[in-house]
Backbone as a ProteinNet text record, in pm:
[ID]
protein_1_A
[PRIMARY]
MAELDLLGSILSAMERPPGLGDQEARRRAREEAARLRTLQEQDKRHKAEFRKRMEREVSDFIQDSAEPRRRFAPMSKIERSILHDVVEVAGLSSFSFGDDEDTRYVMVFKKEFAPSDEELEAYRRGEEWDPQRAEEKRRLREAAAREAELEAARGPAVVSPQHDYKDKYSHLIGTGGGKGAAHAMEANKAYGCVPVANKRDTRSIEEAMNEIRAKKRLRQSEDDTAGTPAPP
[TERTIARY]
-5424.6	-5298.2	-5184.2	-5163.8	-5000.5	-4926.4	-5059.7	-5003.9	-4966.9	-5042.6	-4955.1	-4841.5	-4821.8	-4743.1	-4593	-4620	-4506.8	-4495.7	-4588.8	-4536.8	-4476.9	-4531.4	-4470.3	-4340	-4286	-4144.6	-4034	-4131.4	-4062.7	-4015.7	-4166	-4160.1	-4051.8	-4030	-3891.8	-3806.8	-3786.9	-3659.2	-3618.8	-3674.7	-3707	-3639.2	-3697.1	-3658.4	-3526.4	-3458.2	-3379.8	-3242.5	-3153.9	-3036.4	-2946	-2872.2	-2746.1	-2672.4	-2618.3	-2523.8	-2392.3	-2264.6	-2159.6	-2119.8	-2157.3	-2105	-2153.7	-2305.3	-2338.4	-2281.3	-2257.7	-2149.3	-2026.6	-1968.3	-1855.1	-1859.9	-1979.5	-1970.3	-2024.4	-2066.5	-2129.9	-1969.3	-1889.9	-1780.1	-1691.6	-1688.5	-1574.4	-1658.8	-1781	-1884.7	-1810.8	-1833	-1824.3	-1645	-1555.6	-1416.5	-1393.4	-1480.1	-1457.8	-1478.6	-1608.4	-1668.8	-1594.8	-1523.4	-1443.1	-1309.3	-1261.9	-1164.4	-1187.5	-1275.7	-1331.3	-1331.5	-1388.2	-1401.7	-1306	-1174	-1045.5	-981.4	-1023.3	-935.4	-983.9	-1124.2	-1187.4	-1124.9	-1133.2	-1060.2	-968.5	-877.8	-691.9	-694.1	-816.2	-816.3	-832.7	-939.2	-988.2	-910.5	-795.9	-689.7	-584.9	-554.6	-473.7	-466.2	-654.3	-692.3	-643	-684.5	-703.9	-549.7	-508.2	-333.2	-271.9	-317.2	-247.6	-286.4	-426.2	-497.5	-436.6	-412.9	-351.9	-177.7	-127.6	33.8	51.1	-109.3	-102.6	-113.2	-218.3	-230.3	-148.2	-10.4	63.6	200	203.6	269.2	225.4	88.1	39.5	47.7	40.1	63.2	186	271.6	421.1	462.4	377.7	432.2	366.2	226	194.7	260.2	368.2	403.4	576.9	594.7	738.8	720.9	776.5	728.6	811.5	941	1024	1033.5	892.8	905.5	724.6	689.3	586.5	511.2	606.6	492.6	586.1	491	561.2	507.2	607.4	571.2	588.9	495.3	444.7	519.1	557.4	605.1	475.3	481	404.2	325.2	177.5	100.9	29.8	-102	-221.4	-302.8	-419.1	-508.7	-633.2	-637.2	-689.9	-640.4	-467.2	-396	-393.9	-406.2	-391.4	-528.7	-666	-780.5	-798.3	-716	-768	-608.3	-505.2	-410.6	-510.8	-566.9	-645.4	-756.2	-810.9	-950	-853.2	-749.9	-653.4	-632.5	-603.2	-523.4	-663.2	-767.4	-901.3	-936	-924.1	-980.9	-874.8	-708.6	-634	-633.2	-742.9	-774.8	-605.1	-607.9	-453.1	-519.5	-464.7	-462.4	-375.4	-415.2	-310.1	-372	-239.5	-252	-212.6	-252.9	-169.4	-126.4	-58.2	88.5	154.3	160.5	239.8	119.3	181.2	105.4	91.2	161.3	210.2	159.1	65.2	-8.3	57.2	208.9	254.1	354.2	343.4	465.3	398.7	244.4	159	165.4	180	207	154.8	143.4	34.1	144.8	100.5	197.6	83.4	108.5	99	121.4	10.9	39	7.7	69.2	21.2	-61.5	-138.7	-256.3	-157.1	-57.9	-10	82.6	88.9	188.1	134.4	19.3	-132.2	-6.1	-28.6	53.1	-1.9	44	10.5	-13.5	-65.5	-124.2	13.6	108.9	258.4	350	293.1	361.1	315	176.7	100.1	144	130.7	146.8	321.8	419.3	518.5	522.8	460.2	474.6	415.1	296.6	231.1	308.8	426	523.4	616.8	624.3	729.4	892.5	854	955	959.9	1082.8	1100.4	1072.3	1017.9	971.3	1067	1082.1	1204.7	1130.8	1114.9	1024.8	1153.8	1274	1298.2	1327.5	1334	1253.5	1153.1	1036.9	927.8	920.3	964.5	939	1013.3	1130.1	1168	1079.8	1031.9	937.3	836.6	775.6	670.6	679	821	837.5	864.3	938.9	931.6	824.6	719.2	602.5	508.2	529.4	449.5	511	680.1	711.2	668.3	677.1	602.2	434.5	388.5	248.8	249.7	354.5	324.7	387.5	473.3	553.9	423.9	347.3	250.1	107.5	92.9	-29.9	11.4	200.9	233.5	235.1	283.5	281.6	134.8	10.4	-114	-136.4	-103.8	-138.9	-91.4	17.2	124.6	32.5	-25.9	-60.2	67.1	-16	94.7	211.7	288.6	412.6	397.9	438.4	438.2	626.1	598.6	758.8	748.7	847.4	864	1046.4	986.2	1113.5	1240.3	1341.1	1449.8	1446.2	1473.3	1456.7	1298.9	1307.4	1164.6	1230.4	1146	1168.3	1127.3	1050.9	1114.1	1224.6	1267.5	1449	1505.5	1491.8	1583.7	1589.6	1438.7	1445.2	1415.8	1440.5	1421	1492.2	1602.9	1626.8	1611.6	1529.7	1428.7	1300.4	1223	1072.8	1051.8	1205	1137.4	1107.3	1067.1	1056.2	902.8	851.3	724.3	577.1	476	421.9	263	198.4	75.4	61.4	-44.8	-69.1	24.9	23.3	175.6	277.2	315.6	431.7	424.2	305.9	272.2	320.9	376	361.4	215	177.8	62.9	71	-55.2	-87.5	-216.3	-228.8	-339.9	-325.2	-408	-457.7	-468.2	-401.9	-414.4	-444.8	-484.5	-520.5	-377.1	-274.1	-184.2	-47.2	-73.9	65.5	43.2	-81.4	-122.6	-69.7	-35.8	-29.1	100.6	124.7	262	265	375.1	399.5	327	288.7	207	304.2	481.5	579	590.7	620.2	661.5	535.7	479.3	335	303.2	460.1	448.8	530.7	564.8	592.2	509	406.2	282.1	319.6	468.7	523.4	500.7	463.6	426.9	611.7	622.4	710.6	830.4	753.7	795.7	885.4	794.8	851	950.5	973.1	1038.9	1199.1	1244.1	1313.9	1381.8	1319	1331	1449.1	1344.6	1429.6	1594.2	1616.2	1719.7	1795.1	1750.4	1854.9	1912	1824.8	1860.7	1974.2	1964.6	2074.8	2192.5	2186.2	2309.4	2341.1	2325.6	2377.4	2417.4	2329.1	2430.4	2562.8	2555.2	2656.6	2788.4	2761.5	2875.7	2915.9	2833.1	2874.9	2944.2	2953.9	3009.4	3131	3186.2	3272.2	3357.4	3310.3	3354.8	3443.7	3330.2	3391.6	3523.2	3493.6	3619.8	3762.5	3729.3	3848.7	3945.3	3866.9	3850.4	4007.8	4122.6	4220	4181.5	4240	4189.1	4292.8	4250.7	4279	4446.5	4551.4	4656	4636.7
1857.4	1855.4	1886.1	1998.4	1960.8	1834.1	1768.6	1624.8	1573.7	1558.6	1464.1	1478	1629.8	1676.6	1649.8	1662.5	1583.7	1459.9	1367.3	1222.7	1177.2	1282.1	1249.7	1288.5	1398.2	1392.8	1296.1	1261.9	1115.6	1001.2	1014.4	879.7	874.2	980.8	1026.9	1040	1056.1	1049.5	925.5	835.8	707.4	628.8	648.6	577.6	617.3	758.5	772.1	688.6	653	564.6	685.8	545.3	635.1	701.7	860.9	897.4	822.5	916.2	836.6	823.9	1015.3	1002.5	853.8	834.1	721.8	588.1	588.7	479.2	476	582.1	586.2	541.7	616.1	575.4	433.1	385.9	233.3	153.1	196.8	133.5	130	221.2	247	216.3	198.3	100.6	-52.9	-120.5	-240.9	-286.3	-197.2	-196	-194.9	-125.1	-137.9	-215.5	-282.6	-380.4	-506.9	-497.4	-591.5	-614.3	-512.6	-493.8	-528	-477.3	-566.9	-686.9	-760.7	-871.7	-950.8	-877	-949.5	-951.4	-828.2	-804.7	-923.2	-929	-1015.2	-1163.8	-1192.3	-1332.4	-1350	-1225.5	-1258.9	-1264.2	-1155.6	-1197.1	-1297.2	-1410.8	-1494.1	-1590.8	-1615.7	-1683.7	-1662.5	-1567.2	-1509.8	-1546.2	-1547.3	-1583.6	-1729	-1832.4	-1952.7	-2011.9	-1950.9	-2017.5	-1976.8	-1850.5	-1831.1	-1950.8	-1953.6	-2048.7	-2202.5	-2239.2	-2371.5	-2372.9	-2275.9	-2269.7	-2283.6	-2170.4	-2162.1	-2318.8	-2396.2	-2520.5	-2616.2	-2603.8	-2653.6	-2632.7	-2523.7	-2459.7	-2527.9	-2524.2	-2528.1	-2689.5	-2737.5	-2919.1	-2931.6	-2856.9	-2946.8	-2864.7	-2767.8	-2688.2	-2820.2	-2887.5	-2979.5	-3115.6	-3120.8	-3267.3	-3259.3	-3135.2	-3110.8	-3110.6	-3193.9	-3208.7	-3170	-3082.4	-2993.6	-2828.2	-2836.5	-2667.7	-2671.9	-2575.1	-2572.9	-2460.6	-2323.3	-2271.9	-2229.6	-2098.9	-2078	-1954.6	-1855.2	-1703.5	-1701.3	-1618.7	-1600.7	-1506.5	-1464.5	-1336.9	-1239	-1075.4	-1033.2	-1030.4	-990.5	-1030.2	-907.2	-878.3	-805.6	-863.9	-756.7	-819	-971.7	-929.7	-1004.5	-1184.1	-1147.7	-1323	-1345.9	-1255.2	-1290.4	-1379.3	-1307.1	-1339	-1504.5	-1534.3	-1647.5	-1764.7	-1708.3	-1788.2	-1844	-1723.7	-1780.7	-1849.9	-1878.1	-1957.8	-2099.9	-2114.7	-2235.9	-2284.6	-2201.1	-2253.9	-2312.3	-2231	-2297.5	-2425.1	-2458.1	-2584.5	-2654.8	-2663.6	-2709.1	-2795.1	-2713.5	-2729	-2691.2	-2600.3	-2490.7	-2349.3	-2270.4	-2166.6	-2065	-1931.3	-1827.3	-1707.1	-1601.2	-1462.9	-1405.1	-1267.9	-1130.9	-1008.5	-1011.7	-929.3	-825	-694.3	-573.6	-458.3	-379.2	-207.4	-171.1	-178	-142.9	-237.2	-208.6	-262.8	-372.8	-252.1	-330.1	-391.6	-429	-531.9	-661.8	-628.6	-742.2	-806.1	-968.1	-1082.5	-1175.9	-1282.6	-1384.1	-1532.5	-1555.4	-1648.9	-1779.5	-1901.8	-1992	-2129.3	-2154.8	-2226.5	-2367.3	-2512.7	-2642.4	-2609.1	-2729	-2729.7	-2757.3	-2850.7	-2893.3	-2782.8	-2656	-2559.1	-2392.1	-2391	-2286	-2202.4	-2079.2	-1964.8	-1897.7	-1892.2	-1844.6	-1672.6	-1647.3	-1485.3	-1416.8	-1450.3	-1376.7	-1368.5	-1492.7	-1517.4	-1438.4	-1403.3	-1339.7	-1170.5	-1128	-1002.1	-967.8	-1055.2	-1056.1	-1013.7	-1106.5	-1070.7	-928.3	-878.2	-771.1	-642.5	-661.7	-556.7	-591.1	-667.5	-695.5	-731.5	-813.6	-870.2	-1009.4	-1114.2	-1209.7	-1287	-1452.8	-1503.3	-1587.7	-1594.9	-1657.7	-1750.1	-1894.2	-1975.8	-2015.9	-2028.5	-2032.7	-1957.7	-1780.7	-1643	-1686.4	-1729.6	-1692.7	-1797.1	-1912.2	-2047.7	-1957.2	-1944.4	-1888.1	-1759.4	-1643	-1588.5	-1651.8	-1736.5	-1807.3	-1836.4	-1931.5	-1995.6	-1873.5	-1771.5	-1643	-1628	-1590.3	-1503.7	-1688.2	-1760.4	-1869.7	-1897	-1868.1	-1872.3	-1744.7	-1597.3	-1507.5	-1496.2	-1572.6	-1595.9	-1707.2	-1766.8	-1858.1	-1836.9	-1762.5	-1661.5	-1577.7	-1521.3	-1451.9	-1498	-1631.2	-1721.4	-1715.4	-1790.6	-1809.4	-1706.3	-1592.9	-1428.8	-1447.7	-1436.5	-1432.7	-1529.8	-1680.8	-1740.2	-1727.9	-1689.7	-1639.1	-1510.9	-1426.9	-1332.5	-1196.8	-1125	-980.7	-1006.8	-980	-1017	-930	-1015.1	-926.7	-880.3	-747.5	-710.6	-705.2	-777.1	-777	-662	-604.9	-563.4	-600.1	-597.4	-689.1	-586.4	-474.3	-435.5	-346.4	-323.8	-263.9	-116	-47.5	98.2	182.3	83.7	150.6	134.4	18.4	-9	104.1	119.8	205.2	356.3	362.8	527.1	530.9	422.4	431.7	607.8	613.8	728.6	873.1	876.8	963.8	955.2	837.8	856.1	776.7	730.4	649.7	497.6	421.7	304.1	245.3	359.4	312.4	358.9	334.7	332.3	375.7	379.7	451.6	618.7	585	757.6	751.1	650.3	678.5	757.1	755	784.6	942.5	977.9	1084.6	1205.7	1317.3	1454.8	1479.7	1525.1	1602	1704.3	1744.3	1869.6	1944.4	2105	2136.7	2289.6	2316.7	2423.6	2536	2698	2782.3	2892.4	2999.5	3105.7	3207.7	3198.7	3267.5	3208.1	3037.5	2986.5	2937.8	2859.7	2763.4	2605.3	2553.1	2351.4	2349.9	2370.7	2360.7	2275.4	2189.4	2108.7	2183.6	2121.5	2150.4	2234.7	2177.5	2235.9	2359.5	2383.4	2528.4	2641.9	2576.7	2717.9	2730.2	2678.6	2756.3	2872	2917.2	3084.7	3199.4	3236.3	3317.6	3464.6	3511	3629.7	3746.5	3847.6	3900.4	3937	3989.5	4045.9	4098.7	4194.4	4320.8	4309.4	4187.9	4131.5	4037.6	3977.7	3880.5	3995	4065.5	4132.5	4225.8	4286.7	4332.9	4283.4	4108.6	4055.5	4006.4	4002.5	3972.5	4096	4185.6	4325	4325.9	4292.8	4268.6	4222.8	4071	3971.4	3984.8	4060.3	4111.4	4238.7	4343.8	4431.4	4365.4	4254.3	4200.9	4117.2	4044.7	3960.9	4101.1	4189.5	4329.4	4359.4	4407.8	4443.6	4336.6	4214.9	4085	4141.2	4086.3	4134.3	4244.3	4388.6	4472.8	4447.6	4393.2	4377.9	4267.7	4156.8	4068.2	4129.9	4222.4	4276.3	4390.2	4443.6	4575.7	4488.9	4569.2	4504.8	4541.5	4460.2	4441.7	4558.6	4645.8	4763	4726.1	4818.6	4737.1	4723.8
-6380.9	-6476	-6471.6	-6310.3	-6283.9	-6250.3	-6188.9	-6114.6	-6259.8	-6378.2	-6482	-6544.1	-6523.3	-6558.3	-6470.9	-6357.8	-6273.1	-6289.5	-6323.9	-6334.2	-6435.2	-6534.8	-6676.7	-6687.1	-6624.3	-6567.7	-6533.5	-6404.2	-6325.1	-6384.1	-6489.1	-6585.8	-6691.6	-6763.8	-6841.6	-6798.7	-6699	-6624.5	-6589	-6541.1	-6564.5	-6689.4	-6792.6	-6879.4	-6976.4	-6919	-6958.5	-6975.9	-7034.5	-6986.2	-6951.1	-6876.1	-6798	-6804.7	-6788.5	-6845.1	-6850	-6894.8	-6867.8	-6729.9	-6594.6	-6497.8	-6406.1	-6454.3	-6351.8	-6389.7	-6526.4	-6551.6	-6460.3	-6467.7	-6405.9	-6239.9	-6151.7	-6029.3	-6031.6	-6128.4	-6091.3	-6111.5	-6195.5	-6288.3	-6119	-6048	-5920.7	-5812.9	-5814.4	-5699.3	-5674.5	-5818.7	-5850.6	-5787.8	-5833.1	-5815	-5653.4	-5574.7	-5459.6	-5374.3	-5430.2	-5368.3	-5353.6	-5491.9	-5522.9	-5459.5	-5445.9	-5335.1	-5195.4	-5166.6	-5026.8	-4998.4	-5118.7	-5072.4	-5124.2	-5151.3	-5205.2	-5013.2	-4995.2	-4815.6	-4761.1	-4739.5	-4625.4	-4661.4	-4805.8	-4749.9	-4788.3	-4799.7	-4745.3	-4598.3	-4518.9	-4348.2	-4300.9	-4378.9	-4373.4	-4336.2	-4462.9	-4499.6	-4383.9	-4352.3	-4273.1	-4141.4	-4076.5	-3984.9	-3954.4	-4078.7	-4078	-4062.7	-4187.7	-4133.8	-3973.5	-3943.6	-3800.1	-3674.9	-3702.5	-3632.7	-3621.4	-3737.4	-3732	-3710.9	-3708.5	-3655.2	-3484.7	-3472.5	-3290.4	-3262.7	-3305.5	-3309.8	-3263.1	-3401.7	-3389.1	-3273.6	-3244.9	-3153.5	-2993.5	-2989.5	-2843.8	-2834.5	-2950.7	-2909.8	-2885.7	-2974.4	-2926.3	-2778.5	-2739	-2566	-2511.9	-2533.7	-2440.5	-2470.4	-2560.2	-2574.8	-2507	-2482.4	-2419.6	-2265.6	-2205	-2078.8	-1962.6	-2033.7	-1924.3	-1985.6	-2020.4	-2071	-1970.9	-1802.7	-1770	-1808.3	-1867.8	-1978.5	-2087.2	-2194.9	-2293.4	-2312	-2370.4	-2367.5	-2533.1	-2592	-2737.2	-2741.9	-2874.9	-2916.1	-2926.3	-2934.6	-2910	-3055.3	-3029.3	-3139.8	-3152.6	-3256.9	-3202.5	-3147.7	-3136	-3045.7	-3109.4	-3242.3	-3304.5	-3306.6	-3293.6	-3283.5	-3145.8	-3074.7	-2910.7	-2870.6	-2919	-2942.3	-2999.1	-3095.7	-3134.2	-3082.3	-3043.3	-2936.5	-2819.6	-2729.1	-2664.1	-2684.4	-2770.7	-2803.7	-2862.8	-2877	-2887.5	-2771.4	-2738.7	-2525.1	-2497.1	-2472.3	-2405	-2473.9	-2576.3	-2665.5	-2600.5	-2576.7	-2582.2	-2390.9	-2319.7	-2182.7	-2107.8	-2139.6	-2086.4	-2060.6	-1971.3	-1931	-2012.2	-2060.6	-2063	-2022.9	-2035.3	-1999.3	-2096.1	-2079.3	-2197.9	-2075.9	-2079	-2051.9	-2084.5	-2063.3	-2132.7	-2137.7	-2067.1	-2115.8	-2235.5	-2329	-2468.4	-2572	-2642.9	-2754.9	-2810.1	-2852.7	-2984.8	-2880.7	-2767.1	-2704.2	-2633.5	-2692.6	-2535.4	-2588.7	-2522.7	-2566.6	-2484.9	-2486.6	-2458.6	-2356.1	-2234.9	-2208.2	-2175.8	-2189.6	-2196.6	-2064.1	-1994.7	-1833.3	-1882.7	-1850	-1854.8	-1691.2	-1715.1	-1616.1	-1459.2	-1451.5	-1336.9	-1310.2	-1401.8	-1349.4	-1375.7	-1301.9	-1289.9	-1205.7	-1247.5	-1202.3	-1070.3	-973.7	-809.7	-887.1	-765.1	-831.5	-752.2	-698.1	-717.1	-866.9	-936.9	-1027	-1137.7	-1125.1	-1223.1	-1227	-1044.1	-1042.1	-1088.7	-1072.6	-1171	-1274.8	-1331.9	-1504.3	-1557.4	-1428.3	-1477.3	-1467.4	-1350.3	-1360.7	-1432.1	-1522.4	-1603.6	-1559.2	-1448.7	-1418	-1451.3	-1400.2	-1421.9	-1318.7	-1328.8	-1223.8	-1182.1	-1036.7	-998.8	-876.1	-943.2	-818.4	-687.4	-698.5	-555.2	-515.1	-522.5	-445.9	-414.4	-461.7	-447.4	-315.8	-333.1	-223.4	-85.9	-100.2	29.2	59.7	4	62	122.3	70	104.5	216.9	264.1	395.7	522.9	483.3	571.9	607.4	539.6	531.7	628.6	602.7	717.2	824.1	824.7	970.4	1044	1028.1	1091.8	1093.7	1037.8	1051.6	1193.7	1155.5	1334.1	1416.1	1403.7	1549.7	1570.1	1498.9	1535.4	1599.4	1561.1	1626.1	1767.7	1802.2	1912.7	2021.1	1971.8	2062.8	2106.1	2038.5	2061.3	2154.4	2115.9	2232.6	2368.6	2377.9	2505.2	2600	2517.4	2595.7	2586.3	2672.6	2679.1	2755.9	2741.7	2877.8	2972.5	3102.6	3232.8	3235.2	3310.6	3270.9	3428.7	3506.4	3637.4	3629.2	3705.5	3787.6	3882.6	3856.2	3927	4082.8	4103	4232	4248.2	4344.3	4449.4	4401.2	4391.9	4408	4500.9	4628.5	4755	4844.5	4789.2	4828.9	4783.3	4641.6	4570.7	4622	4689.6	4672.9	4858.4	4928.6	5086.2	5153.5	5087.3	5161	5113.7	5003.9	4997.2	5023.4	5016.5	5078.2	5228.8	5246.4	5395.3	5393.8	5448.9	5460.3	5470.3	5584.6	5556.3	5447.7	5431.8	5343.9	5380.1	5280.3	5288.6	5343.2	5407	5486.4	5554.5	5672.3	5783.3	5709	5596	5539.3	5461.3	5451.4	5410.9	5571.3	5518.6	5621.6	5655.4	5765.6	5789.8	5684.4	5648.3	5571.4	5621.9	5654.8	5676.1	5594	5530.2	5501.3	5573.6	5539.3	5601.1	5512.7	5561.9	5440.6	5491.4	5586.3	5604.6	5568.4	5546.5	5501.5	5400.7	5350	5240.4	5301.6	5210.6	5220.6	5250	5405.4	5405	5594.1	5605.7	5732.5	5832.7	5945.1	6080.1	6153.5	6137	6231.1	6171.5	6072.8	5972	5999.2	6096.4	6131.2	6282.1	6364.5	6502.9	6537.5	6396.6	6402.4	6389.9	6484.4	6443.3	6491.9	6469	6505	6369.7	6350	6274.4	6184.4	6067.7	6016.7	6075.5	6113.7	6178.1	6342.6	6455.6	6540.7	6507.3	6389.4	6357.5	6318.5	6284.4	6242.5	6370.3	6424.2	6571.5	6670.3	6666.5	6716.6	6630.9	6567.6	6438.5	6445.5	6449.3	6495.6	6630.3	6722.5	6820.6	6846.9	6843.9	6834	6751.8	6635.9	6573.2	6671.1	6702.9	6797.3	6925.4	6953.2	7093.1	7032.3	6937.1	6897.4	6855.9	6797	6788.8	6925.1	7017.2	7178	7221.5	7209	7266.4	7171.3	7059.6	7016.6	7039.7	7028.8	7083.4	7194.9	7306.1	7433.1	7455.5	7378	7352.8	7288	7198.1	7130.1	7218.6	7301.8	7434.8	7504.1	7537.1	7618.4	7733.8	7875.9	7969.1	8012.5	8120.2	8184.9	8257.3	8310.6	8390.4	8535.3
[MASK]
++++++++++++++++++++++++++++++++++++++++++++++++++++++++++++++++++++++++++++++++++++++++++++++++++++++++++++++++++++++++++++++++++++++++++++++++++++++++++++++++++++++++++++++++++++++++++++++++++++++++++++++++++++++++++++++++++++++++

């Protein structure tokens, strides 16, 4: 019984005519749909007109033999996409440059004037391309590469001194060479590494000092004797 009552309420709600609120909502929906269709038609018409204009400009660019490349004014992302498509159909090449979306532009190149990597890098940096300066840089790079190849083929340089160091320092090291020019050295616990000639004095320090004092007294005695006048 309860199920029949629920079904009846649903049927009655479906049979009721739409109220004023429902009619207003439907009217607004129809107006919004119509507005969207108008915008879509305008956008489609704008794209078609823009494509035709780009086709004319690209055609003029191809026929102009004095213009190797052409820079177009900044445009939106959709317009750049259309221009790239027109250029591809025409058999040319194109690139977009610019960091800011509002100032990003397209540059079109003819086949015989395809840009080099250096040229593209200059445009990406926001610089003007100078073919003469680029050609000069290219020649310098090639000359440097050839010079490097010649240096590698010659091998490392051999430096020959103008004078023999033995002649220059002969007064210090002598004219002999090898082991014969070296002084004989023998290790000794008392003296360390010193020449053998320096080891002949085997006296103790006390004996050496006594001998020095005796010599000093002898010299003083001789001086006193020499300074005393002879007796009359």
